[in-house]
N, C-alpha and C positions, 0 to 999 in steps of 0.2 A: 313525251307521249306521242309517238309517231302513229298516225291512224293505221298505216299498213302493218306495223308490228302488232298493234292491238287487234286488228282484224285477224291476223295469223294466229294469235293466242286464242281468240274466240273460236276460230275454226278448229284448232287443236282440241279445245274443250268439248266441242260438239262431237268430234270424232271419238273422243274418249267416252262420252256419254253413250253414244251408239254402241260402242264395243261393250261397255259395261252392261247396258240393257240386254244385249243379246246373250251375254254370259249369264246374267241373272235369270233370264227366261229359260235358258237351257238347263241350268242347275235346278231351277224350280220345277221344270217339267220332268226331270229325272228323280226328283226327291220323293220320299215316301217308300212305298213298297216296290223296290226295284225288281223283285221277282215277277210282279204283275206286269210291269212295263216290258220286261224281257219276254214274258209269255205272250204278250200282245204282239211283239215284234215277230216271234216265232210263228204265230198264227197268220200274220199278214204275209210272211214269206212263204209259208206252206200253202196259203190260199192262192198266192200269185203263181206258184210253180207246181208243186206236187199234186195239189188237188185238181189241177187242170191237165195233169199228165205231162207237164213240161219239165225239162231238165235245166236247172239254173246253170248259167255260164260260170266259169271260174271267177270272172270279174264281179258277177252278181253275188256269188258266195263271199268273195273278199269284202265287198261293200257291206254285206249283212253282218259279217263278223266285226268289222270296224265300227259299225253303228252300235252293236251290242256292247263292245268294249267302251265306246264313248259314253254310253248311258251309265255303265258301271262306274267309270271314272268320275262322271259328273255327280253321281249319287254320293261318292266319297267326299265331294267338295261341298256338301250341303251346309257344313259349318261356316263356309265363307260367305253365305248369303248376307249376313249383317254387315260385314266389311265392304262388300260390293255395293250394298245399298247406300252406305255412308259415302263411299267414293263417288258414286253417281251424284249424290247431293253436292259434294264438293266441286265436281266438274261443272255442274249446273251453276253453282255460285261463281265460278271462274268465267263462264260464258256471259252471265249477266253483268259481272263486274266490268269486263272488257267492252261489252255492248254499251253500257251507259257511259263509259269513258269516251268511246267513239262518238256517241250522240252529243256529249258535252263539247267535244272538240269541234264537231260539225257546226253546232249552234254558235259557238264562240267565233269560229271563222266566218260564218255568215253575218254575224253582228259586226265584226271588224271590217268586213268587205264593204259595208255601207258607209264607213267613216274614214277608211284609210286606203291609200293607193297601194296596190299590190306591186311588189318589186322582185318577186321570186323568179327562178329560172323557168319553171313550167308556165304555160299560158293559162289565163283565167278559165278558158273553155275546157282545157284538159283537166284542171283541178276540179271544176264543177262536175264534169262527167265522171271522174273518178269517185267523187263523193256520192253522187247519185247511185252509181253501180254498187259501191260498198254498202250503202244503206239498204238497197234492194236485197243484196246477198245476206245481210244480217237478218232482215225480216224473214227471208226464206229459211234461214237456219232455225229461227224460232218456231216457224210453222212446222218444219220437219220434226223438231224435237217434241213439240206438243203432240203431233200425230203419233210419233213413235211411242211416247211414254203413256199416252192415254188410251190409244186404240190398239196398239200392237204389242203391249207388254202386260205383265201381271198387274192387277188393279192397284196394288200398293205403290207401284211406281207412278201411276197416275195421280195418286194422292200426294206423293212426294213432289211431283211437278207443280201441283196446285199450291202447296205450302211454300215452296221455294219461290214460285212466281209472285205470290202475294207479298212475301217478305221483301224480295228484291225490288218490287215496285216502289215501296216506301224508301228503302235504303238508296235505290238508284236515283230518285229525285233529289235526295239530300246530297248524294255524291256529286251529281251534276252541278249543284250550286258551289260546292267546295272546289271542284275541278275548275269551274269557270273563274272563280276568284284566284285560284292558284295560277291559271294561265295568264290572267291579267297582271298578276304580280311578276311572273316570270318575264312577260313581254315588256313590262315597264323596266325591269332590271336589265333586260337585254338591250333596250333602247339607251338606257343610261350608260351601260358598258360600251355600247357602240360609239356613243358621243365621246366618252372618255378616251377610247382607242383612237378615234379620229383626231381628238385634240392632241394626244401624244404624238401621233403621226405628223401633224402639222408642226408641232414644236421640233420634232426630229428633222423634218424637211428644212425648216428655217435654220436649225443648228448646222446641218450638213451644208446648206447653202452658204452660211457665214464662214464655215471652215474652208469651203472651196474658194470663196472670194478672197479670204485672207491668204490662202496658199498661192493663189494666182498672183495676187499683188506682191507677195514675198518673192516668188520666182521671177516676176517681171523686174522688180528692183535689183535682184541678184544679177540678172542678165545685163541690165543697164550699167550696174557698177562694174561688172566684169568687162563689158565693152569699153567703158570709159578708162579703166586701168590699162587696157591694151592700147588704146588710141592716145591717151594722155597720161603716160606713166609719171610725169613730173607732178601730177596732182595727188599722188599718193595712192596707197592701196586700201585706205579706209573706205567705209560706206559713204562718208561725206568728203568731198574733195578739199584739198588744202587751200587756204586763202592765200592771197598775194603776200600778206605780211608774214605768214608762217613760212612761205617759201624763201622770202628774203632773209629771215633769221637763220634758216638752215644753210643758206648760201654763204653767210659771213663766217669765216674760220674762227675758231675759239682763240682767245688771247693766250699768249704764252705766260705761264705763271711760275716757271722754274727759276731757281737761283743761279 
């Protein structure tokens, strides 16, 4: 559960909510009697140009036609309202889900910082600044969503915001407890795993050291024996030199046993 990843997911959910709200608003505005809406557009266009004796430019005519077509197309999508409403609710849930995960991680890190020495790559100041900035941005996202859904969208989206907000407050608090427990368990497992790896590394180092020492001793003995064979060939070619008695026995010729 990386805070940066969770923040990106929350940000993506906010963008999806904004897009859904705008589409919902556009379709809702074009729903109903499309002829009345188109008539109102005609009257506005006529009042802005023909009534004042002005000739609309080709660009103005093009924009007018595109707007009328857009209204017609949006009116055809009136059946999508329920699906868009549901999607907005789902994206709000995703935003809150990742929001409370971030908060749980921040609180757990703050608790841990009071009892443990930080050994990560980033400085303590950098991590603290990053955490504060992310918290501020998450709060700002929530404020923007609230303003968008309550004050800039159809009333039913404001009601959806209130319902999801109330539900997620309870679920979020429960989730924070579960996440904190999960993080503690994962941290304990990571510490245990780290100790086990360190122990295995220590055993491996000792094992490699023993092999190196044994190999060094073996090579040293080999060089000593080889040097001894060259200098004192009468002592034999075995690892251990021949004793005086062995050399005397080898020097005595065997007795003749023939008939």
